C-alpha positions as CSV (number, residue, x, y, z in Angstrom):
1,M,-22.3,76.0,34.4
2,E,-18.7,75.9,35.7
3,N,-20.2,75.9,39.2
4,F,-22.2,72.7,38.3
5,F,-19.0,70.8,37.4
6,V,-17.2,72.0,40.5
7,Q,-20.1,71.1,42.8
8,N,-20.4,67.6,41.2
9,S,-16.7,66.9,40.6
10,H,-16.7,63.9,43.0
11,V,-19.6,62.3,41.1
12,I,-18.0,63.1,37.7
13,L,-14.7,61.6,38.9
14,R,-16.4,58.4,40.2
15,L,-18.4,57.9,37.0
16,A,-15.4,58.7,34.7
17,V,-13.1,56.3,36.5
18,A,-15.8,53.6,36.2
19,V,-16.2,54.3,32.5
20,I,-12.4,54.4,31.7
21,L,-11.7,51.1,33.6
22,G,-14.7,49.4,32.0
23,M,-13.5,50.6,28.6
24,L,-10.0,49.1,29.3
25,I,-11.5,45.7,30.0
26,G,-13.8,46.0,26.9
27,A,-10.8,46.9,24.7
28,E,-9.1,43.6,25.6
29,R,-12.3,41.8,24.8
30,I,-12.5,43.5,21.4
31,F,-8.8,42.5,20.8
32,V,-9.7,38.8,21.2
33,H,-12.9,39.2,19.0
34,K,-15.5,38.8,21.8
35,E,-19.1,40.1,21.6
36,A,-19.2,42.3,24.7
37,G,-16.7,45.1,24.0
38,M,-15.8,48.5,25.2
39,K,-19.3,50.0,25.1
40,T,-20.8,47.1,27.0
41,H,-18.1,47.0,29.7
42,A,-18.1,50.8,30.1
43,L,-21.9,50.8,30.5
44,V,-21.9,48.0,33.0
45,S,-19.2,49.7,35.0
46,M,-20.7,53.1,34.9
47,G,-24.2,51.8,35.6
48,A,-22.9,50.0,38.7
49,A,-21.2,53.2,39.8
50,L,-24.3,55.2,39.1
51,F,-26.5,52.9,41.3
52,I,-23.9,53.1,44.1
53,I,-23.9,56.9,44.0
54,V,-27.7,56.9,44.0
55,S,-27.6,54.6,47.0
56,E,-25.3,57.0,48.9
57,Y,-27.6,59.9,48.2
58,L,-30.6,57.8,49.3
59,S,-28.7,56.8,52.4
60,A,-28.1,60.4,53.3
61,L,-31.8,61.3,52.6
62,Y,-33.2,58.3,54.6
63,S,-30.6,58.0,57.3
64,T,-33.2,58.5,60.0
65,S,-35.5,55.8,58.5
66,S,-35.2,52.4,59.9
67,G,-35.0,49.5,57.6
68,Y,-33.1,51.3,54.8
69,N,-30.0,49.5,53.8
70,P,-27.9,51.0,51.0
71,A,-26.0,47.8,50.6
72,M,-29.1,46.2,49.2
73,I,-28.6,48.3,46.0
74,A,-25.1,46.9,45.6
75,G,-26.4,43.3,46.1
76,N,-29.1,43.8,43.5
77,I,-26.5,45.1,41.0
78,I,-24.6,41.8,41.4
79,V,-27.8,39.8,40.9
80,G,-28.9,41.9,37.9
81,I,-25.6,41.6,36.2
82,G,-25.7,37.9,36.8
83,F,-28.9,37.8,34.7
84,L,-27.2,39.8,32.0
85,G,-24.3,37.5,32.0
86,A,-26.5,34.4,31.9
87,G,-28.0,35.8,28.7
88,S,-24.5,35.9,27.2
89,I,-23.9,32.2,27.8
90,I,-24.9,30.0,24.9
91,F,-24.5,26.3,24.1
92,Q,-23.3,25.5,20.6
93,G,-23.0,21.9,19.6
94,N,-21.2,20.3,22.5
95,Q,-19.5,23.5,23.7
96,L,-20.5,26.2,26.2
97,R,-19.6,29.7,25.0
98,G,-19.8,33.1,26.7
99,L,-18.7,32.1,30.2
100,T,-15.7,34.5,30.2
101,T,-17.8,37.3,28.8
102,A,-20.4,36.7,31.5
103,S,-17.7,36.7,34.3
104,G,-16.0,39.7,32.7
105,L,-19.3,41.7,32.8
106,W,-19.9,40.5,36.4
107,V,-16.5,41.6,37.7
108,T,-16.7,44.9,35.7
109,A,-19.9,45.7,37.7
110,G,-17.8,45.1,40.8
111,I,-15.3,47.7,39.5
112,G,-18.1,50.1,38.9
113,I,-19.4,49.5,42.5
114,A,-15.9,50.2,43.8
115,A,-15.6,53.4,41.7
116,G,-19.1,54.4,42.8
117,F,-18.1,54.2,46.4
118,G,-14.9,56.2,45.6
119,L,-12.7,53.2,46.2
120,F,-10.4,54.1,43.3
121,S,-7.4,52.0,44.4
122,L,-9.5,48.9,44.6
123,A,-11.1,49.6,41.2
124,I,-7.8,50.2,39.5
125,I,-6.0,47.2,41.1
126,S,-9.0,45.0,40.1
127,T,-8.9,46.3,36.6
128,I,-5.2,45.6,36.3
129,L,-5.7,42.0,37.7
130,I,-8.6,41.4,35.3
131,L,-6.5,42.5,32.3
132,A,-3.7,40.4,33.5
133,I,-6.0,37.4,33.7
134,F,-7.5,38.0,30.3
135,I,-4.2,38.7,28.5
136,L,-1.9,36.2,30.3
137,M,-4.4,33.4,30.2
138,N,-4.7,33.8,26.4
139,F,-1.0,33.0,26.2
140,L,-1.2,30.1,28.7
141,E,-4.5,28.6,27.4
142,K,-3.5,28.3,23.8
143,P,-0.7,25.7,24.3
144,L,-2.9,23.8,26.8
145,L,-5.8,23.7,24.4
146,K,-3.5,22.5,21.7
147,I,-2.3,19.6,23.9
148,S,-5.9,18.9,25.0
149,N,-7.1,18.8,21.4
150,N,-4.2,16.4,20.4
151,V,-5.0,14.1,23.4
152,S,-8.7,14.1,22.4
153,A,-7.9,13.4,18.8
154,D,-5.6,10.5,19.8
155,T,-8.2,9.1,22.2
156,Q,-10.9,9.3,19.4
157,K,-8.6,7.5,17.0
158,K,-8.0,4.7,19.5
159,E,-11.8,4.3,20.1
160,D,-12.5,4.0,16.3
């Protein structure tokens, strides 16, 4: 059994990095009370990494075959996550909700793709930037939304 883990340590590392980075992004989403949390982001990231690892294995198996392009799997991950994200976007009243969740899932898949290819620096830097966007933008957006709501209320009063 120990031999199994040693032989597959590179795969385990790639999947583990994808899961951990996805969980970090999901933790921030839970903190701000969003639907897609740690499990969802971890699964999206790990799933993307898994598909990339499979594409690498397939590439090695079919390297002599013409027409096989392992990049097609990465491209299809992006499209598939786009559909998942589209399902998380809803229209309530006059407001669109879920866009940040959808884009967070999409970019989390990109992190999984990077981890799947073993591009750990890219995956980690991207995760840090995503968390910075989510966390810092919450602090910046709140005062802007307050100003915007006040302007909207004033405009509505003038129209009445």
